[in-house]
N, C-alpha and C positions, 0 to 999 in steps of 0.2 A: 160683940163682934162674934159672928158665927166661926166655927170650927175651920171651914174652908178658907175663909179670909184670914183667919190666924196662920194657917199653913202657908198661904201665898206670901204674906208679909214676912213671915218668919224666914221663909225661903230666900226672899229677896234681900231681906237685911242681913241673914247670914252671909249670902252672896257678896253682898256689899262690902262687908267686913273683911271678907276674904280677898277680894280684888285690891282693895286699898292696902291690905297688909302686904300682899304680894308685890304691888308696885313700889310701896314704901321700901320694902326690903331690897328690891331691886336697885332703886335710886341710891339707898345708902351703900349698897356693896360696890356700886359704880363709883362712888365719891372714895371709897376706901381703898379698892383695889382695881380701878379703872386703867391708871396708868401701867400697872403690871401686866394687865390683860392685853393691853395694846401691845407690848412688848412681846407677850407670847404669839399673839397673831403675827407680828412680823417676822419672828424667827422660825416659827413652825408651819410655814407655808411653801417650803421648797418642794414638795411633792404632794399629791393628792392625799396619801395617808396622813402626813403630818398635819395638812390642812384640816382634816377631819378631827384628829385629836385636839387641833389648837381650838376649833370650833365648839367640841364638846366640851373642853374643860373651861373655856371661857363662859360659855352657857351655864354650866353647872355652877361655876363660882357667882356669876353675876344674878343667876335665876331670871334670866331674861334672854330669850332668843332673838327678840326684837332689838335689843341693845348690840347683840353680837351681829346681826344682820346689818344694823345701821354702820357699824364700824366697818365691816367687810365693803360696803358700798361706797362709804366714804373713802377708803383706802384704794379702791379702783378708781373713783373719781379723780382722785389725787395723783394717779400714776403709781402708786406704792404697790399696786396688787394688780394682776391681771385677772380676767373673768373666770378662767378655769380655777384659780386659787380661791376666788370668792366663792365659787360655787361648792367647791369641797368644803369650805368652812360652813356654808349653810347645810350641807348634809351632816357635820358634827353638830352644828347648833341643835337639829332635830333631834340627835340623841341627848345631847344635854339638857334640852328642854324636859325630857322624860324624867331627871332627876326630882322635880317638883312633885310627880306622882309618887314617887319613891318615898319621899319623905313624909307624904301625907299619910301614905299606908302604915307608918308607925303610929302606934296608939299611946299617946302622951296627954290625954284628956285630964289626968290628975296633976298635971305640972303646968297647965296652960296658964292660970293666974300668976303662978311663980315666976315663970319666964317673962310675962308681960311687965311685973312688978321690978324685977332685977334690971329689964332693959330700960325702964323709965328711969330708975335710981341712976344708972350709969349715964345715960343721956342727959339727966338733970343735973348732976354734979360735975360731969366732965368738963374740963377746961379746954383741951386740945380737941381739934376738929376730928382727928382720927379716932379717938375714944368716944367723942359723941357719936358719930357714924356707927360705930361698933354697938353702943347702946341702942341706938334707933334700929339697927338691924336686928337686935335681940327682941326688942319690943314689937316690931312688925311681924317678926318670925311667931311671937305669941299670938298676935292679933288672926294672922293667918289661920292657926289652928282652932282660935275662938270661932271664926267664920264657919269653919268645917264641923265643929261641934253643934253650933246653933242650927245649922242645916240638917245635921243628922237627928237632932231632936224633933224638929218640925217635921220629918218625913216619916217618922214611925206609924202615925195614924193611917198613912196611905197604904200600908200593908194590909190592912183589913178591909180597905175600900174595894167593893166587888167591882164597880165600874173600872177602876185604876188596875185591878189586877187583870181584868179582861183586856185591858189596852195593852199591858206589858206582855200578856200572851201573844197578841197579834205581833208585837215587835220581835220576841222570841223566835216566832216561827217563819217571819218574812224578813230576811236580812236586809233587803233593799230598803225596807220601811225604818229599820234601825239606824241605816246609813244617812237617810233622809232626815230622822229626828237629830241625830249628833250634828251633822252639818247646819240645821237651822238653830239649833241651840246655841252653837259657836257663834254664827252670824248675828244673832240678837245679843249675847252677852260680849262678844268681840275678845274673847281669850278663851283658847284652848285649854290652858291650865285650869281655868275656872270651871269649864264645862266637864273636864275629866275628874275634877274634884267633886263636883255634883254627882257624877255617874259612880264614882267610888262609894261615895255616900249612901246613893239610892241603892246600890248593889248590896251593901251592908246589911239592909234591912230583911230581916227573916220572913220566910215564907209561912204557909199555915202549921208546918211541922216545927217550926222554930229553929230548925237547923240548916236547912238549905236556903240559898239566897232566893229573893223575890224575883231576881233577873236572870241569875245564873250567868258564867262567863261566856257561853255560846251566845247569850242574848247581849251581853256587854261589848262583845268584840266589835259588831256592825256599828253600833253607837260610836265606839272608839275611832273606827276607820271614818266615821262622818265628821267626828271632831277634827280628825286632821285635815279633810277636806275643806271645812269650813274655815280653818286658820289660814288656808292657801288663799280663799276667796277674799277674806279680810285684808291679806297682804297685797293682793291684786288691786282691789279697790284703794288702798292706803298708796299705792305706787303711781296712781294717776296723777300727771303734772310733774312728776319727779324725773330726774335725769334718766337718760337711756339705760345706764347700767343698773339703776335702781329698779327699773322695770324688768329688765332681762333677769335680774335675780329673783324677782317674784315670780316670773313665769318658771324659772327653774325650780323653785320651791313648790308651785303649783303641780308641776310636771311629776315631780318627786312622789308627792303624796297621792296624786290621782292614779299614777301607775300602781303604786303599793296597794290602794283600795281595790282596783280591779282585779289584782292577783289573788290577794287574800280573801276576797268575797266568797271565792270558790273553795277555800281551804279553812273556813271557819272552825270545823269539828276537829281536824287534824291539828291545827295551830293550837286549839283550846286544850287538847289532849297534851301537846308538848309543854305548853304553859304550866299546867298542871303537875307535870312530872317534875318541873325545875322549880317549882313554887313550895313553901312550907305545906305541910300536912296539917289537917285538921277539919272541923266542921267548916262547910262552905262559907257560912256566914261570918266567921271569923278571919278566914284567908282570902276572901274574894277581892279586897280591895288590893292586896299585895298581888294577887294574880293579874288583876287589870294594870296595875302598875308594871308587871314583868311583861305583860303582853305590849303595851305601850313602847317599852324599851327594845324588847325584841322585834317587833315591827320596823323601827327605824334602824335597828342594826343590820337586819337582813336587807331592808331596801339600800341601804348605803354600802353594803357588800357588793350589791348587785350593780348599783350605778358608778361606783368607783372607777372600774375599767372602763366605763362608757362615759366618763367625762365628755371626752372629745365630740361624743355624739349629742350630748346635753347641749354643749356650747353652739354646735350647728343648728339645733333646734331653736334655741333661743335668739341666736343670731338671724335666723329665718324668719322668726316671728316679729322681733323687733330689729330691722336691719339698720346699718349705719346711715347716718344724714348723708345727704348727696353731698359729694366733693364740691360741687360748684356754689353751694351756700358758703358765702363769706363771713366770718366771724368777726363781728366788731371788736376792736382792740381794746376799747374803754369798757367792754361788758365783762365782768368776772367769768372765768373758766371753771373754777374750782368750788366757789362759795354756793352753799345751799343753806336757805334758810330753815328747811325741816330739819336740819341736823345741829341746829343750835343747842337744843337739849341735850346733846350728847356731845360734851366739851372735849372729850378725848380725841374724837373725829374732826370735831369743827375746828379745833386748834391745828390740826396737820393740814386740813384744806385751806385755813387761813395761811398758814406758813408757806404753802405751796403758791398761793395767790401773790403774796408779797414777794416771793422769790420772782416771779413772772413781772411784777410790776417794777421790780429793782432792775432787771434786765431790760425792761423798757426804758427806763430812765437813763441807763447806760447807752442804749441806742440814740437817745436824744442828745446826750452829750457828746457821742461819736459823730453825730450829724452838726453839732455845734461847731467841732473842730474843723470839718470838711467847710462849714458856711465861713469861718474865719479865714481859711485858705482862699476860699472862692469869692465869697461874697456876692452870690447870684441871688435874685428874688426866689427862684425856684428852691433853693438850699434854706433860704429863710422860713418859707412857708413849711418846708419839711419839719424844722425843728420845731416851729410854733405847732402844728398839728400834732406831732407826737407828743409834745409836752402837754398840750390841752388832754390828750387820751389818757396819760399817766395822771393827771389831777383828776380826772372822773373816776378813774378806777381807784385811785387812792382813797376818794371820798367814800365810795362803796364798801372799801375794806375797813376802813374806819367805823362806818356804820354797822358793819357786821360784828366787828369786835365789841363796840359799844353794846349791842343787842345782847351779845354772850355775857357782858358785865350785868346787864338787867334781868337776865334770865333767872339768877338766883342758883343756878346748877354748878357753878365753878367751886372747886376746892381752893385753898389758900395758895398751894402750888400752882394751879391753873391761873388763878388771878395774877401772879406775879408773872408767869409766863404771857399771859395776855397783855398786860401792862407794858412789859419788854418789847412785845411785837409792836404795839402801838408807838412806842418811843423810837423804834428802828424805823417804822413805816415814816415817821415825822421827818427822820433825816433824809431818807429816800426822796420824800417829797420836796424838801428843801433843796437838795441837789437838782431835781428836776426844775423846780422855780428859778433857781440861780442861773440855770442854762439858759432859761427863756428871757430872764433878764439881760444876760449877755448878748443874746440874739437881739433883742430890742435895742441895745447900745450899738451893734453893728448896723441896724436899721437908721438909728438916728445919725451914725457916723456917714452913712451913704448919702442921707437926705440933705445934711448939712454940709456935704462935701468935706468932711474932715479928711487930713492925710497924714496917716502915721508913717513913720520912716520904716524901711525895711526891718531894721533892727529891732524895732518895737514891736513889729508883726511876728517876727522870729520868736521874741521872748514870750509873746502871748500864746502862740502856737506851743513853743515848748512846754509852757507851764501848764496849759491845758491837757497835753498828752501826759505830763506827769500826774495831774490831778486824776485822769482817766484811768492810769495804772494803778494808782492808789484806791480808786472807787472799785475797780474789779477785784483787787484783793480783798477789800471790805466786804462785797458782796459774797465773795468765797467764803469768808469767815462767818457770814450770816448763814450760808447754806450748810457748812459743816461744824460749825461751832467750835472750830481749832482755837484755843486759847493761845497756842505758841504764835500762830500767825496775827492773832489779835494782839498780841503784846508787841509784835515788830511794827505794826501799823501806828500803835499809840505812841511808838518811840519816834515816829515820823513828825510829831506834832510840831517841834521845834523847827523841824525842816520847811514845815508849810509856812510858819512864820517868815524864816528866814528868806524863802522864795519871794514873797510878796514885798520885803523890806529892800532885797537885792533889785527887783523889778523897778521898785519905786525909785531908788538911788540911780539906776541906769537912765530911767526917763529924764530926772532932773540933770543928768550930765549932758543927755542928748539936747535938752532945751538950751543949756548953757552953751553948747557948742554950735546952736542954730540948726541942728537936724529935725528937731520937733518944735512945733509952735507951742508956746506956754499957754494958750486957750485951750489946749488939748489935756490939760494936766488933770482937770476935774473929771471928764469922762474916762480918761485913762486910768486914774485912781479908783473910780467906781467899778470897773472891770476888775482891778486888782483885788479889790476888797471882796468881790463876788467870789473870785478864784479862791481867794484865802478861806471864805466861809464854806466852800465845796470841801476843802481839805478837812476843816474842821467837822464837818458833816461825816467824812469817813471814818475819822477818829472817834467820834461819839458812836458810831455803830459798832467798832471794835469794844469801845468802853462797855456799851450795853451787853455784849457777849461775855466780856470777863466779870461783870455784875452779876449776871444770871449764873448762879453755879450749876444748876440744873438743866441748863440750856443743851449741854452735850446729849443728855439722855433724850431730851425732847427731839433733836435733830438726827436720831438714828436712823430713822427712814429713809429722810432726804439724803443722808450721807450715802447710804447704800445705793440709792438710785443715781447718784451723780459721781 
């Protein structure tokens, strides 16, 4: 294999190791700290400044601006965050993602294999999921630097290539060309962190004098600007087909970096001078990597300071570019409003969205029950069709939510805690579905009563109506518990378990008494008892929901967002 091919494959191999290590580290950190980061995002979004801090901190910890962006988009979709808050988080994520370049600037080549070995041992022998995630994070951290070291080693011969040095000279003297190179690099690699790592490695190669960088800071800055533009184009392409808020967020990100590039392209030399002043002193080839990292961080901080007071303008722009849907468009009740298949790989967000959808589904099932009560009172064909139509919509929605939760299980991205939460949600959704199904069964009993011309006494109809209204109140309490995670209210519902049983027994005895007095026909006993059994089952479902809340000790933390919104 000739030297050029060795350089190409060495560079690609090192890049592959770097990207794999970075993605692995991000995934492991999300498993270890995802829930805490979600809480931080929820708490620190009261104003734009706090939103920026939340976005920066979350991204710095998770080592993934994409993960932070996805969380923000998911929270907007779920109604837990508005668009200005999400945009402020995106600004912060841009700052947080520069921490990767700052980490890369540290010279730890002598410790790479020790780090990899330690991480492997911890992950291999650890029993708990959290300890295993920590070990995998350390292992991935070592891989990241191994990829950087590999790329640096294969790039060294390039410094002595006349053709390559000539090309670099062109980039140094034509900033627009450097921006184009950086943009193209990021579009090809699909990772700005990776392309900046390549840039840092290449710039660290010595020129003919052995002291100065082959590229220099003024040559690196335009490429850095291009890297930032490239990542926005990648985000725009990824947002195609996603919810409206996801596309708006991608547009905001694009405007942020494009406006920055347009400003800084005219200020390369003074910007480079400032960066050199605030960076460590020494031979350029030794400090250039840190200078590039500082330039990356400074660029995003300056642009954030410019845009924070102008968030209102950013919102107007993105709303203009991607307007709201026409109000005339009617949304299908059975179609999920919050679920997004693209977010399944982000369980922290996906769980929030699933919970929001289950809450909506529960409210729809409550509407079915309300319509059933009206049907029992009026017994019109129109009321019957309303109950059945609403019930079918709830049934379809339930199926789709269950499929979404099942896909979350099969994704393999859930932690033990998230697995418990998902199973709990499926359990509660099952009881909501049963309440809805029982409402439809009772509606069918009313249809049969009309067709067979059964005639219940006024006392029997009053008892049925009263019991359904009691169950409705109990169901409302159960749904409120589901939304808030209140263990105190859950215990109150559980205590009503005996009352539900007593209710059905009392109604059954009353019916027997009426039959004995000739007020009700004996042939109505079977259909009447069938309705009573279904009412009792509804009450048990309400108790089951409350039991599930009590069984999940971490449910309160999980419902924090929803609790605030409601």
